[in-house]
C-alpha positions as a printed NumPy array, in Angstrom:
array([[ 58.082, -31.783,  60.241],
       [ 55.08 , -33.814,  59.223],
       [ 53.796, -34.533,  62.734],
       [ 53.808, -38.291,  62.187],
       [ 54.498, -40.285,  65.294],
       [ 56.403, -43.513,  64.782],
       [ 55.582, -46.094,  67.5  ],
       [ 59.007, -47.741,  67.333],
       [ 62.657, -47.074,  66.577],
       [ 65.599, -49.183,  65.508],
       [ 68.845, -49.709,  67.416],
       [ 71.523, -52.316,  66.731],
       [ 69.277, -53.992,  64.133],
       [ 66.396, -54.473,  66.6  ],
       [ 63.049, -52.646,  66.842],
       [ 62.006, -51.084,  70.154],
       [ 58.655, -49.632,  71.213],
       [ 58.633, -46.184,  72.83 ],
       [ 58.071, -47.553,  76.331],
       [ 61.17 , -49.779,  76.058],
       [ 63.772, -47.01 ,  75.679],
       [ 64.907, -43.836,  77.43 ],
       [ 63.557, -40.397,  76.495],
       [ 65.281, -37.97 ,  74.146],
       [ 68.493, -38.769,  72.316],
       [ 69.388, -41.274,  75.069],
       [ 67.228, -43.801,  73.23 ],
       [ 69.92 , -44.03 ,  70.519],
       [ 67.215, -45.089,  68.053],
       [ 66.906, -44.302,  64.365],
       [ 63.922, -44.332,  62.033],
       [ 63.775, -47.781,  60.407],
       [ 62.811, -46.226,  57.062],
       [ 65.045, -43.148,  56.649],
       [ 67.76 , -43.933,  59.282],
       [ 67.532, -40.443,  60.852],
       [ 68.197, -40.135,  64.578],
       [ 64.968, -40.118,  66.576],
       [ 64.301, -38.075,  69.705],
       [ 62.156, -40.386,  71.744],
       [ 59.161, -39.104,  73.709],
       [ 58.745, -42.261,  75.726],
       [ 57.612, -42.818,  79.293],
       [ 60.847, -43.663,  81.073],
       [ 63.055, -40.828,  82.448]])
C-alpha cells in the first residue's frame, strides 16, 4: 500500500467526498482511477 489518501470516491458514476459517505465498505465507493473498492475512513458512523 502506498499510503496515498484519496479525498473522494466514485459510486454510481458520481464523485463523493469522504464526509458525504459512511465509513468502511458501507460507502460502496470505488477509486475513480483503478476502480478498486475503497474502504472509507470518513467521519460519519
